[in-house]
C-alpha positions in Angstrom: 0.0 0.0 0.0 1.4 3.4 -0.9 1.9 6.0 1.7 -0.7 8.3 0.0 -3.3 5.6 0.1 -2.5 4.8 3.7 -2.8 8.5 4.6 -6.1 8.7 2.7 -7.7 5.7 4.4 -6.5 6.7 7.8 -7.9 10.2 7.7 -11.0 9.1 5.9 -11.7 6.8 8.8 -10.9 9.6 11.3 -13.2 11.9 9.4 -15.9 9.3 9.3 -15.8 8.6 13.1 -15.1 12.2 14.3 -18.6 12.8 15.7 -18.8 15.9 17.7 -16.1 18.0 16.1 -12.4 18.5 16.7 -12.0 18.2 20.4 -14.2 15.2 20.6 -12.2 13.5 17.9 -8.8 14.0 19.7 -8.8 10.6 21.4 -9.4 8.9 18.0 -6.7 11.0 16.3 -4.3 10.4 19.2 -4.9 6.6 19.2 -4.4 6.3 15.4 -1.6 8.8 14.8 0.4 8.1 18.0 -0.4 4.6 19.1 -1.4 2.6 16.0 0.6 4.2 13.2 3.4 5.8 15.3 3.5 8.7 12.9 4.0 11.1 15.8 5.3 10.7 19.3 3.1 11.9 22.1 5.3 15.0 22.6 5.1 15.7 18.8 1.3 15.2 19.0 1.0 17.7 21.9 3.2 20.2 20.1 1.1 19.7 16.9 -2.1 20.3 19.0 -0.7 23.6 20.2 0.0 24.7 16.7 -3.3 23.5 15.3 -5.2 25.3 18.1 -3.6 28.6 17.2 -4.1 28.2 13.4 -7.5 29.1 11.8 -9.7 26.2 10.8 -11.0 22.9 12.3 -8.7 21.1 14.6 -8.8 17.7 13.0 -8.4 19.2 9.5 -5.3 21.2 10.7 -4.0 18.0 12.2 -4.5 16.1 9.0 -2.7 18.8 7.1 0.2 18.8 9.6 0.6 15.0 9.7 0.2 14.5 5.9 2.7 17.2 5.3 5.2 15.6 7.8 4.8 12.2 6.2 4.7 13.1 2.4 5.2 16.8 1.9 2.6 19.1 0.4 0.9 16.3 -1.6 0.5 14.3 1.6 -1.0 17.3 3.4 -3.5 17.7 0.6 -4.4 14.0 0.6 -4.9 13.9 4.4 -6.9 17.2 4.4 -9.3 16.2 1.6 -9.7 12.6 2.9 -10.5 13.9 6.4 -13.2 16.3 5.0 -14.8 13.9 2.5 -16.8 11.8 5.0 -18.2 14.9 6.7 -19.2 16.4 3.4 -21.0 13.2 2.3 -22.6 12.6 5.7 -23.9 16.2 5.9 -25.5 15.9 2.5 -27.2 12.7 3.6 -28.3 14.1 7.0 -29.6 17.3 5.4 -31.8 15.2 3.2 -32.9 12.9 6.0 -33.5 15.7 8.4 -35.6 17.7 5.9 -37.7 14.6 5.3 -38.0 13.3 8.9 -37.5 16.3 11.2 -40.8 16.0 12.9 -40.1 12.5 14.4 -39.4 12.4 18.1 -36.8 9.6 17.6 -34.7 12.0 15.5 -34.7 14.6 18.2 -34.1 12.0 20.9 -31.1 10.6 19.1 -29.5 14.0 18.7 -30.1 14.8 22.4 -28.6 11.4 23.3 -25.3 12.0 21.5 -24.4 14.9 23.7 -23.1 13.0 26.8 -20.8 10.8 24.6 -19.3 13.9 22.9 -18.7 15.6 26.3 -17.0 12.4 27.6 -14.7 12.3 24.6 -13.8 16.0 25.1 -13.1 15.3 28.8 -10.8 12.4 27.9 -8.9 14.4 25.4 -8.5 17.3 27.9 -7.2 14.8 30.6 -4.6 13.4 28.1 -3.4 16.9 27.3 -3.3 17.9 31.0 -1.3 14.8 31.9 1.3 15.5 29.2 1.5 19.2 30.2 1.9 18.5 33.9 3.6 15.2 34.1 5.1 14.5 30.6 3.0 11.3 30.2 -0.4 10.6 28.7 -1.4 7.7 31.0 -2.5 7.8 34.6 -0.4 4.8 35.7 2.8 6.5 34.6 2.3 9.7 36.7 5.3 10.5 38.8 4.8 13.5 41.1 8.6 14.0 40.9 8.0 15.1 37.3 5.2 17.5 38.1 5.7 20.8 36.3 4.6 23.5 38.7 5.3 26.3 36.3 3.0 24.7 33.7 0.4 24.2 36.4 0.5 27.9 37.3 0.2 28.9 33.6 -2.7 26.6 33.1 -4.4 27.9 36.2 -3.9 31.5 35.2 -5.1 30.8 31.7 -8.3 29.2 33.1 -8.9 32.1 35.5 -8.4 34.8 32.9 -10.6 32.9 30.4 -13.5 32.0 32.8 -13.5 34.8 35.3 -12.2 37.8 33.3 -13.3 36.7 29.8 -10.0 37.6 28.2 -9.7 36.9 24.5 -8.2 33.3 24.1 -5.6 34.6 21.6 -4.3 37.0 24.2 -4.1 34.2 26.7 -2.3 31.9 24.3 0.2 34.5 23.3 0.7 35.6 27.0 1.2 32.0 28.2 3.6 31.4 25.3 5.7 34.5 26.1 5.6 33.7 29.8 6.7 30.1 29.2 9.5 31.2 26.8 10.7 33.7 29.4 10.5 31.4 32.5 11.8 28.2 30.8 14.7 30.1 29.2 15.7 31.5 32.6 15.6 28.1 34.3 17.2 26.4 31.3 14.6 23.9 30.2 
């Protein structure tokens, strides 16, 4: 199987099962890209997430572009991006037709309401993985070592949370401020 075909199939499957949007799809993307395919290390995946969060566009699409480009240059990025978008495009066309035809059924409304808890659980799982990598340098609970706890990272996360939730500061300003603070602090202590 050629690399382009493997990229296409991988991101087509990710696009097909990425119900709930980018953050909800992170566990799927992480499992495939880091664990199954080993295209990225967990640290590279975390760095890639930081970059894709700052760039405009959907998270999983940005991820596809990044990984495809890393594996096979610009053509790989295009293949990954388009294959990740294709299932959503086809599903939305089908759902628009079905919703227009059956929107008055209570089963349809019940199914849409029932999906919400699963999506929230997937987002919480992805957030926990990112938090563990940021604070402990690992993405699994059984590998946590409190000797590797990053107190500076904890303070930056806490401040970002407070400024976002309590002060309603623009997320771009928070990202840039935390990046500048991290650069300054970690360059001083030599990490």
